[in-house]
All heavy atoms as TSV, in Angstrom:
chain	resi	resn	atom	element	x	y	z
A	1	MET	N	N	11.600	12.946	-18.102
A	1	MET	CA	C	12.613	12.678	-17.142
A	1	MET	C	C	12.637	11.231	-16.869
A	1	MET	O	O	13.688	10.530	-17.112
A	1	MET	CB	C	12.384	13.477	-15.878
A	1	MET	CG	C	13.342	13.085	-14.813
A	1	MET	SD	S	14.631	14.314	-14.716
A	1	MET	CE	C	15.633	13.693	-13.402
A	2	MET	N	N	11.513	10.576	-16.530
A	2	MET	CA	C	11.537	9.141	-16.280
A	2	MET	C	C	11.648	8.349	-17.477
A	2	MET	O	O	12.246	7.254	-17.556
A	2	MET	CB	C	10.203	8.780	-15.600
A	2	MET	CG	C	10.151	7.344	-15.051
A	2	MET	SD	S	11.343	7.159	-13.802
A	2	MET	CE	C	10.723	5.776	-13.025
A	3	ASN	N	N	11.197	8.884	-18.658
A	3	ASN	CA	C	11.386	8.138	-19.943
A	3	ASN	C	C	12.764	7.850	-20.276
A	3	ASN	O	O	13.210	6.899	-20.755
A	3	ASN	CB	C	10.677	8.919	-21.094
A	3	ASN	CG	C	9.150	8.960	-20.920
A	3	ASN	OD1	O	8.601	8.138	-20.063
A	3	ASN	ND2	N	8.533	9.818	-21.596
A	4	LYS	N	N	13.718	8.882	-20.063
A	4	LYS	CA	C	15.156	8.739	-20.308
A	4	LYS	C	C	15.689	7.700	-19.488
A	4	LYS	O	O	16.555	6.889	-19.876
A	4	LYS	CB	C	15.757	10.076	-20.144
A	4	LYS	CG	C	15.229	11.122	-21.150
A	4	LYS	CD	C	16.370	11.996	-21.649
A	4	LYS	CE	C	15.844	13.143	-22.395
A	4	LYS	NZ	N	16.024	12.963	-23.785
A	5	LYS	N	N	15.253	7.552	-18.205
A	5	LYS	CA	C	15.799	6.593	-17.238
A	5	LYS	C	C	15.494	5.207	-17.748
A	5	LYS	O	O	16.301	4.255	-17.666
A	5	LYS	CB	C	15.186	6.895	-15.884
A	5	LYS	CG	C	15.869	8.024	-15.126
A	5	LYS	CD	C	15.220	8.120	-13.744
A	5	LYS	CE	C	15.697	9.432	-13.086
A	5	LYS	NZ	N	15.109	9.493	-11.773
A	6	VAL	N	N	14.277	5.107	-18.223
A	6	VAL	CA	C	13.761	3.682	-18.589
A	6	VAL	C	C	14.428	3.361	-19.935
A	6	VAL	O	O	14.834	2.233	-20.159
A	6	VAL	CB	C	12.199	3.790	-18.806
A	6	VAL	CG1	C	11.715	2.509	-19.577
A	6	VAL	CG2	C	11.522	3.859	-17.464
A	7	GLU	N	N	14.564	4.304	-20.893
A	7	GLU	CA	C	15.176	4.047	-22.172
A	7	GLU	C	C	16.695	3.698	-22.098
A	7	GLU	O	O	17.215	3.027	-22.889
A	7	GLU	CB	C	14.907	5.259	-23.089
A	7	GLU	CG	C	13.533	5.269	-23.456
A	7	GLU	CD	C	13.063	6.539	-24.259
A	7	GLU	OE1	O	13.992	7.478	-24.316
A	7	GLU	OE2	O	11.978	6.700	-24.745
A	8	ALA	N	N	17.341	4.084	-20.888
A	8	ALA	CA	C	18.686	3.903	-20.700
A	8	ALA	C	C	18.948	2.276	-20.553
A	8	ALA	O	O	20.042	1.826	-20.824
A	8	ALA	CB	C	19.239	4.540	-19.445
A	9	TYR	N	N	17.849	1.606	-20.169
A	9	TYR	CA	C	17.955	0.077	-20.007
A	9	TYR	C	C	17.440	-0.608	-21.230
A	9	TYR	O	O	17.436	-1.769	-21.174
A	9	TYR	CB	C	17.109	-0.299	-18.794
A	9	TYR	CG	C	17.639	0.179	-17.439
A	9	TYR	CD1	C	17.103	1.300	-16.875
A	9	TYR	CD2	C	18.780	-0.406	-16.843
A	9	TYR	CE1	C	17.581	1.752	-15.696
A	9	TYR	CE2	C	19.253	0.018	-15.659
A	9	TYR	CZ	C	18.724	1.090	-15.067
A	9	TYR	OH	O	19.200	1.627	-13.819
A	10	GLY	N	N	17.218	0.092	-22.282
A	10	GLY	CA	C	16.854	-0.563	-23.513
A	10	GLY	C	C	15.447	-0.897	-23.656
A	10	GLY	O	O	14.975	-1.632	-24.505
A	11	VAL	N	N	14.570	-0.272	-22.714
A	11	VAL	CA	C	13.125	-0.490	-22.803
A	11	VAL	C	C	12.450	0.816	-23.319
A	11	VAL	O	O	12.823	1.881	-22.926
A	11	VAL	CB	C	12.560	-0.765	-21.360
A	11	VAL	CG1	C	11.124	-0.945	-21.297
A	11	VAL	CG2	C	13.348	-2.006	-20.751
A	12	SER	N	N	11.543	0.527	-24.234
A	12	SER	CA	C	10.788	1.786	-24.750
A	12	SER	C	C	9.717	2.324	-23.796
A	12	SER	O	O	9.092	1.455	-23.132
A	12	SER	CB	C	10.158	1.419	-26.104
A	12	SER	OG	O	9.279	0.435	-25.915
A	13	ALA	N	N	9.769	3.565	-23.624
A	13	ALA	CA	C	8.730	4.152	-22.644
A	13	ALA	C	C	7.331	4.183	-23.271
A	13	ALA	O	O	7.210	4.401	-24.502
A	13	ALA	CB	C	9.205	5.579	-22.366
A	14	VAL	N	N	6.380	4.004	-22.442
A	14	VAL	CA	C	4.983	3.893	-22.863
A	14	VAL	C	C	4.190	4.958	-22.080
A	14	VAL	O	O	4.308	5.091	-20.912
A	14	VAL	CB	C	4.320	2.488	-22.617
A	14	VAL	CG1	C	2.916	2.499	-23.020
A	14	VAL	CG2	C	5.070	1.417	-23.332
A	15	ASP	N	N	3.383	5.729	-22.820
A	15	ASP	CA	C	2.535	6.709	-22.150
A	15	ASP	C	C	1.407	6.060	-21.489
A	15	ASP	O	O	0.719	5.232	-22.107
A	15	ASP	CB	C	1.954	7.810	-23.195
A	15	ASP	CG	C	3.096	8.717	-23.621
A	15	ASP	OD1	O	3.997	9.046	-22.785
A	15	ASP	OD2	O	2.999	9.246	-24.724
A	16	ARG	N	N	1.155	6.292	-20.274
A	16	ARG	CA	C	0.125	5.642	-19.446
A	16	ARG	C	C	-0.946	6.703	-19.017
A	16	ARG	O	O	-0.582	7.883	-18.829
A	16	ARG	CB	C	0.612	5.024	-18.212
A	16	ARG	CG	C	1.706	3.980	-18.542
A	16	ARG	CD	C	1.412	2.707	-17.813
A	16	ARG	NE	N	2.521	1.749	-17.991
A	16	ARG	CZ	C	2.418	0.733	-18.842
A	16	ARG	NH1	N	1.226	0.572	-19.459
A	16	ARG	NH2	N	3.310	-0.065	-18.930
A	17	PRO	N	N	-2.203	6.402	-19.120
A	17	PRO	CA	C	-3.175	7.384	-18.634
A	17	PRO	C	C	-3.095	7.614	-17.129
A	17	PRO	O	O	-2.736	6.771	-16.343
A	17	PRO	CB	C	-4.519	6.680	-19.010
A	17	PRO	CG	C	-4.202	5.285	-18.981
A	17	PRO	CD	C	-2.812	5.076	-19.462
A	18	ARG	N	N	-3.427	8.852	-16.726
A	18	ARG	CA	C	-3.387	9.263	-15.250
A	18	ARG	C	C	-4.699	8.646	-14.638
A	18	ARG	O	O	-5.807	8.686	-15.124
A	18	ARG	CB	C	-3.343	10.744	-15.078
A	18	ARG	CG	C	-2.033	11.392	-15.579
A	18	ARG	CD	C	-1.654	12.349	-14.585
A	18	ARG	NE	N	-0.411	12.947	-14.846
A	18	ARG	CZ	C	0.680	12.839	-14.012
A	18	ARG	NH1	N	0.433	12.252	-12.951
A	18	ARG	NH2	N	1.846	13.246	-14.345
A	19	VAL	N	N	-4.395	8.046	-13.504
A	19	VAL	CA	C	-5.518	7.533	-12.735
A	19	VAL	C	C	-5.838	8.398	-11.548
A	19	VAL	O	O	-4.890	8.719	-10.793
A	19	VAL	CB	C	-5.204	6.101	-12.222
A	19	VAL	CG1	C	-6.311	5.559	-11.322
A	19	VAL	CG2	C	-4.952	5.191	-13.373
A	20	LYS	N	N	-7.111	8.919	-11.492
A	20	LYS	CA	C	-7.370	9.864	-10.420
A	20	LYS	C	C	-7.645	9.162	-9.091
A	20	LYS	O	O	-8.299	8.061	-9.016
A	20	LYS	CB	C	-8.664	10.642	-10.815
A	20	LYS	CG	C	-8.319	12.055	-11.240
A	20	LYS	CD	C	-9.512	12.920	-11.151
A	20	LYS	CE	C	-9.117	14.268	-11.051
A	20	LYS	NZ	N	-9.935	15.298	-11.304
A	21	ALA	N	N	-6.964	9.573	-8.091
A	21	ALA	CA	C	-7.200	8.947	-6.708
A	21	ALA	C	C	-8.524	9.320	-6.099
A	21	ALA	O	O	-8.968	10.479	-6.232
A	21	ALA	CB	C	-6.125	9.395	-5.777
A	22	THR	N	N	-9.183	8.449	-5.537
A	22	THR	CA	C	-10.450	8.724	-4.885
A	22	THR	C	C	-10.336	8.682	-3.371
A	22	THR	O	O	-9.476	7.913	-2.883
A	22	THR	CB	C	-11.593	7.643	-5.168
A	22	THR	OG1	O	-11.084	6.395	-4.833
A	22	THR	CG2	C	-11.910	7.628	-6.726
A	23	LYS	N	N	-10.846	9.560	-2.656
A	23	LYS	CA	C	-10.723	9.640	-1.215
A	23	LYS	C	C	-11.585	8.761	-0.431
A	23	LYS	O	O	-11.387	8.580	0.609
A	23	LYS	CB	C	-10.923	11.143	-0.712
A	23	LYS	CG	C	-9.811	11.988	-1.166
A	23	LYS	CD	C	-9.945	13.440	-0.666
A	23	LYS	CE	C	-8.873	14.207	-0.964
A	23	LYS	NZ	N	-8.858	15.568	-0.249
A	24	SER	N	N	-12.610	8.221	-1.130
A	24	SER	CA	C	-13.597	7.446	-0.373
A	24	SER	C	C	-13.240	5.944	-0.364
A	24	SER	O	O	-12.943	5.526	-1.495
A	24	SER	CB	C	-15.054	7.605	-0.845
A	24	SER	OG	O	-15.080	7.129	-2.200
A	25	LEU	N	N	-13.220	5.306	0.740
A	25	LEU	CA	C	-12.991	3.975	0.828
A	25	LEU	C	C	-14.037	3.319	1.626
A	25	LEU	O	O	-14.268	3.687	2.805
A	25	LEU	CB	C	-11.514	3.690	1.485
A	25	LEU	CG	C	-11.116	2.224	1.670
A	25	LEU	CD1	C	-11.016	1.630	0.253
A	25	LEU	CD2	C	-9.923	2.208	2.421
A	26	ASP	N	N	-14.774	2.390	1.019
A	26	ASP	CA	C	-15.825	1.811	1.753
A	26	ASP	C	C	-15.368	0.451	2.432
A	26	ASP	O	O	-14.959	-0.483	1.832
A	26	ASP	CB	C	-16.983	1.303	0.694
A	26	ASP	CG	C	-18.192	0.844	1.339
A	26	ASP	OD1	O	-18.362	1.010	2.456
A	26	ASP	OD2	O	-18.919	0.148	0.590
A	27	LEU	N	N	-15.454	0.475	3.762
A	27	LEU	CA	C	-14.919	-0.625	4.539
A	27	LEU	C	C	-16.145	-1.394	5.107
A	27	LEU	O	O	-15.848	-2.366	5.891
A	27	LEU	CB	C	-14.000	-0.086	5.748
A	27	LEU	CG	C	-12.709	0.503	5.251
A	27	LEU	CD1	C	-12.093	0.987	6.463
A	27	LEU	CD2	C	-11.849	-0.506	4.472
A	28	SER	N	N	-17.352	-1.123	4.671
A	28	SER	CA	C	-18.433	-1.808	5.180
A	28	SER	C	C	-18.557	-3.174	4.248
A	28	SER	O	O	-18.031	-3.216	3.138
A	28	SER	CB	C	-19.755	-1.100	4.988
A	28	SER	OG	O	-19.960	-0.808	3.614
A	29	GLY	N	N	-19.118	-4.090	4.880
A	29	GLY	CA	C	-19.273	-5.430	4.100
A	29	GLY	C	C	-18.064	-6.330	4.310
A	29	GLY	O	O	-17.196	-6.069	5.113
A	30	GLU	N	N	-18.085	-7.567	3.689
A	30	GLU	CA	C	-17.206	-8.539	3.863
A	30	GLU	C	C	-15.791	-8.172	3.350
A	30	GLU	O	O	-14.770	-8.514	3.963
A	30	GLU	CB	C	-17.709	-9.854	3.233
A	30	GLU	CG	C	-16.957	-11.116	3.598
A	30	GLU	CD	C	-17.057	-11.293	5.201
A	30	GLU	OE1	O	-18.131	-11.096	5.775
A	30	GLU	OE2	O	-16.073	-11.723	5.780
A	31	SER	N	N	-15.791	-7.515	2.189
A	31	SER	CA	C	-14.373	-7.101	1.579
A	31	SER	C	C	-13.777	-6.053	2.488
A	31	SER	O	O	-12.552	-6.081	2.650
A	31	SER	CB	C	-14.664	-6.645	0.224
A	31	SER	OG	O	-15.382	-5.534	0.160
A	32	GLY	N	N	-14.589	-5.154	3.079
A	32	GLY	CA	C	-13.955	-4.169	4.051
A	32	GLY	C	C	-13.411	-4.797	5.270
A	32	GLY	O	O	-12.326	-4.432	5.708
A	33	LYS	N	N	-14.122	-5.850	5.855
A	33	LYS	CA	C	-13.593	-6.532	6.931
A	33	LYS	C	C	-12.262	-7.206	6.677
A	33	LYS	O	O	-11.351	-7.182	7.475
A	33	LYS	CB	C	-14.519	-7.571	7.408
A	33	LYS	CG	C	-15.800	-7.010	8.124
A	33	LYS	CD	C	-16.720	-8.143	8.619
A	33	LYS	CE	C	-17.997	-7.640	9.176
A	33	LYS	NZ	N	-18.973	-8.622	9.576
A	34	GLN	N	N	-12.206	-7.767	5.503
A	34	GLN	CA	C	-10.974	-8.440	5.014
A	34	GLN	C	C	-9.774	-7.574	4.880
A	34	GLN	O	O	-8.672	-7.801	5.349
A	34	GLN	CB	C	-11.161	-9.219	3.704
A	34	GLN	CG	C	-10.017	-9.991	3.329
A	34	GLN	CD	C	-9.758	-11.112	4.352
A	34	GLN	OE1	O	-10.572	-11.741	4.976
A	34	GLN	NE2	N	-8.449	-11.355	4.525
A	35	ILE	N	N	-10.095	-6.252	4.384
A	35	ILE	CA	C	-9.081	-5.257	4.299
A	35	ILE	C	C	-8.553	-4.851	5.633
A	35	ILE	O	O	-7.341	-4.753	5.909
A	35	ILE	CB	C	-9.553	-4.005	3.466
A	35	ILE	CG1	C	-9.839	-4.358	2.029
A	35	ILE	CG2	C	-8.662	-2.840	3.638
A	35	ILE	CD1	C	-10.617	-3.258	1.276
A	36	VAL	N	N	-9.448	-4.635	6.569
A	36	VAL	CA	C	-9.054	-4.176	7.983
A	36	VAL	C	C	-8.198	-5.301	8.619
A	36	VAL	O	O	-7.236	-4.950	9.216
A	36	VAL	CB	C	-10.329	-3.875	8.745
A	36	VAL	CG1	C	-9.963	-3.573	10.226
A	36	VAL	CG2	C	-10.981	-2.633	8.273
A	37	LYS	N	N	-8.678	-6.541	8.502
A	37	LYS	CA	C	-8.002	-7.588	9.135
A	37	LYS	C	C	-6.559	-7.750	8.556
A	37	LYS	O	O	-5.591	-7.892	9.277
A	37	LYS	CB	C	-8.653	-8.959	8.851
A	37	LYS	CG	C	-9.773	-9.202	9.793
A	37	LYS	CD	C	-10.444	-10.632	9.544
A	37	LYS	CE	C	-11.635	-10.900	10.434
A	37	LYS	NZ	N	-12.266	-12.201	10.057
A	38	SER	N	N	-6.423	-7.718	7.234
A	38	SER	CA	C	-5.024	-7.912	6.597
A	38	SER	C	C	-4.135	-6.802	6.983
A	38	SER	O	O	-2.988	-7.029	7.244
A	38	SER	CB	C	-5.232	-8.104	5.163
A	38	SER	OG	O	-5.673	-6.892	4.432
A	39	GLU	N	N	-4.643	-5.515	7.017
A	39	GLU	CA	C	-3.838	-4.407	7.308
A	39	GLU	C	C	-3.451	-4.465	8.874
A	39	GLU	O	O	-2.245	-4.119	9.195
A	39	GLU	CB	C	-4.635	-2.994	7.130
A	39	GLU	CG	C	-4.720	-2.712	5.620
A	39	GLU	CD	C	-3.365	-2.551	4.911
A	39	GLU	OE1	O	-2.493	-1.947	5.382
A	39	GLU	OE2	O	-3.260	-2.998	3.763
A	40	ALA	N	N	-4.320	-4.901	9.686
A	40	ALA	CA	C	-4.003	-5.025	11.178
A	40	ALA	C	C	-2.904	-6.165	11.338
A	40	ALA	O	O	-1.957	-5.943	12.080
A	40	ALA	CB	C	-5.258	-5.371	11.923
A	41	LYS	N	N	-3.075	-7.168	10.650
A	41	LYS	CA	C	-2.043	-8.298	10.778
A	41	LYS	C	C	-0.594	-7.788	10.217
A	41	LYS	O	O	0.357	-8.075	10.869
A	41	LYS	CB	C	-2.419	-9.402	9.810
A	41	LYS	CG	C	-3.311	-10.496	10.483
A	41	LYS	CD	C	-3.504	-11.615	9.488
A	41	LYS	CE	C	-4.301	-12.855	10.146
A	41	LYS	NZ	N	-4.412	-13.849	9.146
A	42	LEU	N	N	-0.633	-7.015	9.194
A	42	LEU	CA	C	0.631	-6.485	8.665
A	42	LEU	C	C	1.235	-5.491	9.603
A	42	LEU	O	O	2.357	-5.575	9.976
A	42	LEU	CB	C	0.355	-5.757	7.292
A	42	LEU	CG	C	1.554	-5.133	6.633
A	42	LEU	CD1	C	2.542	-6.144	6.191
A	42	LEU	CD2	C	1.096	-4.277	5.447
A	43	ALA	N	N	0.322	-4.696	10.254
A	43	ALA	CA	C	0.905	-3.676	11.282
A	43	ALA	C	C	1.504	-4.388	12.396
A	43	ALA	O	O	2.522	-3.984	12.951
A	43	ALA	CB	C	-0.150	-2.690	11.666
A	44	LEU	N	N	0.729	-5.493	12.932
A	44	LEU	CA	C	1.204	-6.157	14.089
A	44	LEU	C	C	2.512	-6.941	13.794
A	44	LEU	O	O	3.425	-7.047	14.554
A	44	LEU	CB	C	0.162	-7.166	14.524
A	44	LEU	CG	C	-1.107	-6.579	15.204
A	44	LEU	CD1	C	-2.143	-7.590	15.360
A	44	LEU	CD2	C	-0.670	-5.929	16.464
A	45	ARG	N	N	2.641	-7.479	12.631
A	45	ARG	CA	C	3.811	-8.259	12.213
A	45	ARG	C	C	4.984	-7.294	12.001
A	45	ARG	O	O	6.093	-7.536	12.438
A	45	ARG	CB	C	3.547	-9.001	10.868
A	45	ARG	CG	C	4.598	-10.056	10.571
A	45	ARG	CD	C	4.281	-10.827	9.368
A	45	ARG	NE	N	2.955	-10.844	8.881
A	45	ARG	CZ	C	2.591	-10.554	7.655
A	45	ARG	NH1	N	3.554	-10.403	6.682
A	45	ARG	NH2	N	1.299	-10.571	7.287
A	46	THR	N	N	4.808	-6.162	11.428
A	46	THR	CA	C	5.847	-5.177	11.155
A	46	THR	C	C	6.387	-4.531	12.401
A	46	THR	O	O	7.625	-4.322	12.492
A	46	THR	CB	C	5.338	-4.127	10.208
A	46	THR	OG1	O	4.787	-4.719	9.103
A	46	THR	CG2	C	6.461	-3.258	9.778
A	47	HIS	N	N	5.522	-4.179	13.409
A	47	HIS	CA	C	5.880	-3.528	14.552
A	47	HIS	C	C	5.585	-4.326	15.798
A	47	HIS	O	O	5.155	-3.868	16.763
A	47	HIS	CB	C	5.007	-2.205	14.639
A	47	HIS	CG	C	5.208	-1.336	13.478
A	47	HIS	ND1	N	6.362	-0.669	13.092
A	47	HIS	CD2	C	4.326	-1.114	12.399
A	47	HIS	CE1	C	6.087	0.015	12.024
A	47	HIS	NE2	N	4.929	-0.267	11.516
A	48	ARG	N	N	6.047	-5.556	15.754
A	48	ARG	CA	C	5.824	-6.524	16.836
A	48	ARG	C	C	6.425	-6.084	18.125
A	48	ARG	O	O	5.702	-6.061	19.205
A	48	ARG	CB	C	6.375	-7.881	16.529
A	48	ARG	CG	C	6.210	-8.873	17.676
A	48	ARG	CD	C	6.685	-10.265	17.187
A	48	ARG	NE	N	5.809	-10.762	16.197
A	48	ARG	CZ	C	6.181	-11.478	15.178
A	48	ARG	NH1	N	7.420	-11.800	15.042
A	48	ARG	NH2	N	5.280	-11.951	14.316
A	49	LYS	N	N	7.650	-5.565	18.137
A	49	LYS	CA	C	8.329	-5.114	19.388
A	49	LYS	C	C	7.703	-3.839	20.004
A	49	LYS	O	O	7.458	-3.724	21.127
A	49	LYS	CB	C	9.799	-4.898	19.105
A	49	LYS	CG	C	10.604	-5.974	18.903
A	49	LYS	CD	C	12.091	-5.663	18.777
A	49	LYS	CE	C	12.878	-6.917	18.586
A	49	LYS	NZ	N	14.411	-6.587	18.369
A	50	THR	N	N	7.250	-3.092	19.121
A	50	THR	CA	C	6.515	-1.743	19.588
A	50	THR	C	C	5.288	-2.148	20.345
A	50	THR	O	O	4.961	-1.562	21.448
A	50	THR	CB	C	6.227	-0.826	18.401
A	50	THR	OG1	O	7.444	-0.523	17.661
A	50	THR	CG2	C	5.546	0.425	18.857
A	51	PHE	N	N	4.439	-2.967	19.740
A	51	PHE	CA	C	3.188	-3.397	20.391
A	51	PHE	C	C	3.432	-4.144	21.667
A	51	PHE	O	O	2.623	-4.088	22.607
A	51	PHE	CB	C	2.291	-4.183	19.450
A	51	PHE	CG	C	1.640	-3.325	18.400
A	51	PHE	CD1	C	1.957	-3.358	17.024
A	51	PHE	CD2	C	0.616	-2.412	18.647
A	51	PHE	CE1	C	1.451	-2.548	16.071
A	51	PHE	CE2	C	0.123	-1.567	17.799
A	51	PHE	CZ	C	0.443	-1.683	16.362
A	52	THR	N	N	4.462	-5.005	21.738
A	52	THR	CA	C	4.885	-5.709	22.955
A	52	THR	C	C	5.213	-4.694	24.094
A	52	THR	O	O	4.698	-4.790	25.202
A	52	THR	CB	C	6.022	-6.697	22.741
A	52	THR	OG1	O	5.650	-7.521	21.685
A	52	THR	CG2	C	6.272	-7.407	23.939
A	53	LYS	N	N	6.000	-3.647	23.698
A	53	LYS	CA	C	6.431	-2.709	24.776
A	53	LYS	C	C	5.185	-1.872	25.182
A	53	LYS	O	O	4.999	-1.591	26.340
A	53	LYS	CB	C	7.419	-1.728	24.160
A	53	LYS	CG	C	8.706	-2.199	23.916
A	53	LYS	CD	C	9.647	-1.212	23.245
A	53	LYS	CE	C	11.016	-1.781	23.001
A	53	LYS	NZ	N	11.900	-0.847	22.358
A	54	LEU	N	N	4.202	-1.546	24.305
A	54	LEU	CA	C	2.986	-0.797	24.642
A	54	LEU	C	C	2.078	-1.672	25.576
A	54	LEU	O	O	1.570	-1.208	26.531
A	54	LEU	CB	C	2.350	-0.378	23.384
A	54	LEU	CG	C	2.851	0.766	22.590
A	54	LEU	CD1	C	2.127	0.925	21.297
A	54	LEU	CD2	C	2.769	2.038	23.334
A	55	ALA	N	N	2.068	-2.982	25.360
A	55	ALA	CA	C	1.206	-3.851	26.103
A	55	ALA	C	C	1.763	-4.002	27.562
A	55	ALA	O	O	1.037	-4.236	28.455
A	55	ALA	CB	C	1.217	-5.257	25.452
A	56	HIS	N	N	2.987	-3.804	27.753
A	56	HIS	CA	C	3.599	-4.011	29.087
A	56	HIS	C	C	3.877	-2.684	29.742
A	56	HIS	O	O	4.591	-2.589	30.717
A	56	HIS	CB	C	4.921	-4.823	28.959
A	56	HIS	CG	C	4.789	-6.256	28.488
A	56	HIS	ND1	N	4.098	-7.161	29.284
A	56	HIS	CD2	C	5.064	-6.862	27.309
A	56	HIS	CE1	C	4.003	-8.266	28.598
A	56	HIS	NE2	N	4.632	-8.049	27.428
A	57	MET	N	N	3.352	-1.583	29.295
A	57	MET	CA	C	3.556	-0.273	29.929
A	57	MET	C	C	2.616	-0.209	31.130
A	57	MET	O	O	1.601	-0.678	31.185
A	57	MET	CB	C	3.255	0.893	28.967
A	57	MET	CG	C	4.358	1.003	27.984
A	57	MET	SD	S	4.091	2.430	26.803
A	57	MET	CE	C	4.647	3.729	27.709
Protein backbone atom coordinates (compact mmCIF):
# COMPACT_ATOMS: atom_id res chain seq x y z
CA MET A 1 0.00 0.00 0.00
CA MET A 2 2.63 2.53 1.04
CA ASN A 3 4.98 1.41 -1.73
CA LYS A 4 2.48 2.51 -4.38
CA LYS A 5 2.14 5.92 -2.72
CA VAL A 6 5.90 6.42 -2.72
CA GLU A 7 6.33 5.16 -6.26
CA ALA A 8 3.70 7.66 -7.46
CA TYR A 9 6.30 10.39 -6.79
CA GLY A 10 8.97 8.62 -8.85
CA VAL A 11 10.86 7.23 -5.87
CA SER A 12 11.61 3.54 -5.68
CA ALA A 13 10.39 1.80 -2.53
CA VAL A 14 12.95 0.12 -0.27
CA ASP A 15 12.23 -2.73 2.14
CA ARG A 16 13.29 -1.78 5.64
CA PRO A 17 13.80 -4.14 8.58
CA ARG A 18 11.25 -3.95 11.37
CA VAL A 19 12.60 -2.44 14.56
CA LYS A 20 11.13 -3.88 17.72
CA ALA A 21 10.08 -1.34 20.31
CA THR A 22 11.43 -1.78 23.80
CA LYS A 23 9.34 -0.84 26.80
CA SER A 24 12.21 -0.09 29.15
CA LEU A 25 13.65 3.40 29.25
CA ASP A 26 16.53 4.07 31.59
CA LEU A 27 16.29 7.62 32.93
CA SER A 28 19.02 7.24 35.51
CA GLY A 29 22.29 8.97 34.89
CA GLU A 30 23.22 12.16 33.09
CA SER A 31 21.56 11.28 29.77
CA GLY A 32 18.31 10.45 31.59
CA LYS A 33 18.34 13.81 33.34
CA GLN A 34 18.85 15.53 30.00
CA ILE A 35 15.88 13.67 28.47
CA VAL A 36 13.62 14.68 31.38
CA LYS A 37 14.75 18.32 31.20
CA SER A 38 14.23 18.61 27.46
CA GLU A 39 10.81 16.94 27.56
CA ALA A 40 9.73 19.20 30.45
CA LYS A 41 10.88 22.29 28.55
CA LEU A 42 8.97 21.16 25.49
CA ALA A 43 5.79 20.54 27.49
CA LEU A 44 6.05 23.92 29.22
CA ARG A 45 6.63 25.71 25.92
CA THR A 46 3.84 23.88 24.12
CA HIS A 47 1.21 24.29 26.85
CA ARG A 48 2.26 27.63 28.34
CA LYS A 49 -1.27 29.01 28.80
CA THR A 50 -2.50 25.79 30.41
CA PHE A 51 0.26 25.81 33.01
CA THR A 52 -0.31 29.53 33.68
CA LYS A 53 -4.01 28.87 34.33
CA LEU A 54 -3.19 25.94 36.62
CA ALA A 55 -0.71 28.08 38.56
CA HIS A 56 -3.35 30.72 39.25
CA MET A 57 -6.13 28.34 40.34
